[in-house]
N, C-alpha and C positions, 0 to 999 in steps of 0.2 A: 091383274084383271084385264089389262089391255091385250096381253097375249091370248088369254082365254077367249076374249071377245073376237079376236082376229080368227082364231081356230074355229070358233062356232060359226062365224060369218062364212068362212070358206066352206064348211060342211053344209050349211043351209043352202048356199048358192049352188053347190055341186048337185045336191039333191033336187033343187028347184029346176035346174037347167038340164037335168038328166046326165050330168057330167060324171066321169069316173073319178075315183079318188087319185090324187097325185101321190107318187111313191118317191121317197127320198132315202138317201144313204146317211146314216147317222153314226156308224161305227165300223171299224175294220180290224181284222186280226190276220196275221200271216206267219206261217212257219214254213220256211223255204230253204233251199240250198245256199241262199245268200244271207240268211240270218233268221233269228227267232222273233223279230219284231218288225212291224210295218216300216218304221223309219230305217232300220238297218237294211231291209230288203230294198227299199226305194233308193237308198244311198248307193248300194251296189249296182243297181240298174243304171243310175245316172252316171256313175263313174265308169261304166262299161266293164265291170268285173265279172269273171266267170265263177260260178259255183260248182263247176264240174271237175271231177277228179277220179282217181283210181277207185274202183269198187271195193267196199269193205263190208257191206251188209250180207254178202254171200260170196262164195268162191266161184269166180267166173272161169276157172281153168277149163280150157278146151272149147270155150265159146268164142264167137267172132267179135263180140263186144265185151270189153272188160272195164268200162268206165261208166259213171253215173252221176247224176245230180242228187247227192245225198244230203239230208238234213244233218248238220253237224252240231254236237254239243247238246242235243235234246235230252232232257231228263224229265220223264213224265211226272216225277214226284214234285216238280216245281209247279205243277198245274192241277194235281189231283192226289187223293190218298193212295197209299201203296196197295191197299185192298182193291180199290177201283182199277188201278193200273194193271194189276195181275189178271183181271177179268176182261181186258180189252186187247184186241189186236192193235198193231201200231197205227193203222189208218184211223181208228177211232181215237186213239190217244192224241194224234196230231189234230184231229177235228176239235176235240175238247179244248186243247191248248189254244188253238186259234180262236175258238168261240169265246173263251174266257177273255182274251185280249180285245175282241170286238165288243163284247158286252161292257167291259170297262171303259173303252174309248167312247162308247155311245152314252156313257153315264146313266145306264139303265139301273134303276133301283128295284130289284126283283122282290124286295120285301113290301114295296108299296104298290107296284104295278099289278094289274090283273093278269096273272099268269095263264088264265084260260084264254086270253086274247093274244098270247105270244106263242108263235109256232116255230117249227124247225123244218126246213126242207133243204136237204143236201144232195149233192151228186157225187158218185164215185164209180169206178169202172168194174172192179172185181172183188171188193171186200178184202178179207184177210187172207190173201193168196199165200204169203210166206208161212202163215200159221197152218194153212191147209197142207203145204208141203212138209212142214215140220211134223205134224201129227200123222201124216201118211207114213213117214219114216218110223214113228213109234208103232203104228199098226203093223207094219211089215216086219219090224225087228223084235217087238216085244209082245205083240198081240193086241187085239181090240180093246180089252178091258183096261189097258194102260193109257189109253187116250184120255186127255184131260176132260173132265165133265163140263168144262166151259167151252169146249170146242165149237159147238154149234152157235151159241150166242156170240162167240168171238168173230167168226168168219162171215156171218151173214152181212150182205151189203147194207142193209137198213140199220145196222147197229151203231154206226157213227151218229146218225140222227137220233137213234134211240138213246144212246149214252149222253148226248148233249141235253136232250130233254130231261133225262133222269137226274143228271148231276145238277142242273140249274132249275129243276122243278118247273119246266115249261110244259103246260098241259094243253096248249092250243093245237091247231092244225099241224099234222106231222106226216112227212112222206120222204121218199127217197127216189131220185132219178138215176137210172142206170143206162145211160145211152153212150157208153164208151167215152171218147174224148170230148163229146159235146155235153157231158153230164152236168158239170158245175154250172155252165152258162145256161143250160135249159132249166136247172133247178132255180137259179136266181130269177129267170123270167117267169117261171111258174109261181114262185113266191110272191112276186109283184102282183100277179093275177089274183092270188089268194087275198091280198090286201085290198085290191080294187073291188073284189066281190063282197067285201065287208066281212069276210070270215076270220080275219085277224087284224090287229092294229100294228103288230110288230112281227117280223119274221127274221129268224137267224138262218142265214142261207149262204151257199157257196159250195165248195167241194173239197175233197180230201182223197189222197191216194198214197199207199205205201206197199207197192207190189213187188219190190225188188227181191227176186228169188231165182234159184237156178232154173226151176221149171218155167217160170214166166219168161225169163231171159231166153231160154232155149227156144221157146215158141216163137218169139219175135225174131231171133237170130236165123232160124231156118226159113222164115218168111223173107229174110233179107231186108227187114224194116229198120234195123239198127245200124248205126255208124260202125265202121271198122277203123276209124282214125284214133286208135288207142294210144299212140305214142305222144300225142299232144292233146290231152283232154280238154284244155281250155279253148282249143280251136276246132273241136270236133262238131259242135253244133253251129251250122253255118246256113241259116235259112236264106233262100233265094240266091245263094251263091252258086256259080257254075260247078264247083267241086263238091257240093253237098252230096252225101251218100247214105243218109239215114238219120233217124232221130236218136237222141241220147236219153235213155230211161232216167226218170227222176221221181222224187216223192215230195210230199208237202201238203199244206192245206191253206186255203184262203177263204175267209169268212167275212160277209157283210151283214150289218144290221140294216134291214129295210123297215121303214115305217110309213104309215100314211102321214101326209103333210100336217094334217090337223093334230094328230097325236104328237108328232115331233114338236110342233109349236106349243101345245099345251104344257109340255114338260120342259120347254126351253132347251131342247136338245141341240147339239152341234149338227148342223146340216152341211154335209160334205159335197153332195152332188144330188142330182135327180136321176132316177132310172126312168127314162121316158118311153122306151119302146122295146119290144121283144118280138123276134121272129123265129120260127122253127119250120124246117122242111126236111124232105127225104129225097135222096138222089134216085132211089129205085133203080139202081144201076149195077152194083157189084158189092160183094160182101165186105171187101176191104179197100178196093181201089176207088178213088173219087172219080166222079164223072169228069172226063177231061175237058168238057165244055164249060164246067163251072156252073151249070144250070141250077143245081140244088143250092149251092152256096149263094148264088145271085138272089134266088128267091128268099132265102132267110134274111139277107141284108135288106132287100127291098121291102119285105113285109115288116121288118123291125122299124124301118124309117117311116113306113105308112102308119104303123101303130103309134109312132111318136109325132105324127103329122109334120114331118120334116122332109125336105128334098135332099137328094144326094149332094147338091151344091152347097148345102149348109154344113156338111161334115168337115171338121177341121183335122181329124186324125183317125187312123184305123190301127187298132192293136190286132195284128194278124194272127191267124192260127199258126202259120209259119213254122212248120215242124222240122224243116231241113231234109225233107224227102223229095225226091225228084218229081213225083206225080202231084203231090199235094200243093207244093209251092207254085207250080206252074198253073194248076187248076184254079187256085185262089186268085192268082194274078189275073187270069183270064176273066174270072167272075167280076173282079173289081173293075176291069176295063169295060166290060159289057154294061155294068150298072152305071158307072160314072162317066163313061165316054171320055172326051178329051180332058175333063176335069180330073180324071184318075191320075194324070201325070203331075198334078199340083197338090195332091193330098199326101202328107207324110204318113208312112206306114212303118211300123217296127214290130219285131218279134221278141217277146220276153223270153221265149224258149232258147234264144241264142245264148242266154246267160245262165238259165237254170235247168235247161233240158225240158223234156216233155213229161209233165205230171199226169198224163192220161186224163182220167176222170176228174182230177183236181185242178187241171191246168186253167180252166176258165175262172176259178176262184181267185188264184193269185194274179191272173191277168186283169181281172176286174179291179183288184186293189191297185194295180199299176195304172189303170186307166183313170181311176178317181184321183190318184196322186198327180197324174199328168194334168188334169183339169184344175186341180188346186194350185199347183206350183208353176204352171205355164212352162214346163220343161218336158220335152219329148225324149224318152230314152232311146238309145241307138239299137240297131241290129248289129250285134257283134259278128266279127269274122266275115263281113261282106267284102271280099277282095277281088273276085273274078266275075265280071258281069256275065249274066246268062241272057241271051236274046229273048228267051221265053219269060224272063222276069226282069222287066226293064222300067219299073216304077221307082219312086223315091222311097227307099227303105231305110232312110236315116242311117247311113253306114258308119258304124264304129265310134261315133261321137254324139253325145247328147246335143240337143238343139233347143234354143229358147223359142217360144212361140205360144201365143194365147190359143187355148183350146176350149171352145164353148160347147162343141158337140163332138162326141167320139163314138166309134163303133168298136165292139169287141167280138171277134169271131171265134167259133169253136166248131170243128167238124170231126165226126167220129166214124169208126168202123160201122158197117151197116148202112152207110150213106146218110147218117143222121147229122143234121146241121142246125146250129143255133147261133143267134146274134142278138146282142143287147145294144141299146142306144143310151148312153149316159150324157147328161147335159150339166153345164154349170147352173147352179141353183139360182133362180130369180124368183122372189116372192110374189 
């Protein structure tokens, strides 16, 4: 009764004062190139291990990039029925698996909770791209009537969210964000807004991507967006390093359970952190290149901090977008300097992509998991492969070794093609 009274008091006070609902993280799930569980993923990050290796999900012969951050040992039958798995593209399978882990860690009782008040909002970049390529081959080689009847519901970008809601019976608010590499971060920010508006009590949110295929790789290779450091896969992703030459393609899923604070207290849920702020902006500059001034990225960060009612000087850590591309890393560094001023040189920054590669639309999901673990454990994971300083990237990127340090406020950045920027502010939870 004491917990119920506390939750009721919080809700009554918020309504009386016109305050918005506070949103907390109560569960996490991650399927990544470093492991199939959150703790395995986190341990790999802290140890500075790379999950990048030779590509096996498709034949990269003739392409300039032949390495990837692939999820290893993933068996969808460990997370769903065989019939369900056959009707899903891999990006949906990864999302369902990560969602199952997140729901379990949040100790949600779906038999007792009102599933009309539990929603799903996920981000991804391109849906079932490998399945599209596979079925196109069937079309050209065997004819259109040999294409699988599940082709359309497998490839649609919204089907990860659709499958999560279907399998777990979640009937509340449901949507998908498709803003390239900003998708997962924007999805989580929008999910928090759904809760604040009172449209849901719980949101299953984050991102997923599984696009490794010949066609997708070819598209990125001819753009010269991907690394060509194929001989040493573990050293190929080197964000902010002077010898960076492109990102490493990767796959995976990261899912958070977000809840209103009062709902979490009512069910005595584990509260891992608070999602306090969200900002989203557009560069309006170029279809793929970031604005070199960092203006759009700066606005997303500033607006996220304003949303959280915090100043830049209160930030203890930044999980960078940090793709290992020449233009992005320099632009992000410039944006941080412009927003934080001299304080930028005292804020530790690290790139999760240095160890797992770039999960595109799913990257913000796994990075949010890393940020919450950073707040919980007071350990900042390193940026791997930072060896050669770049005068355009001269901040503290926590090079090569993890660092102890209390983190009460953290930013998580994601910037995508089309100039789409998103930023989240996570805080250590204080009742």
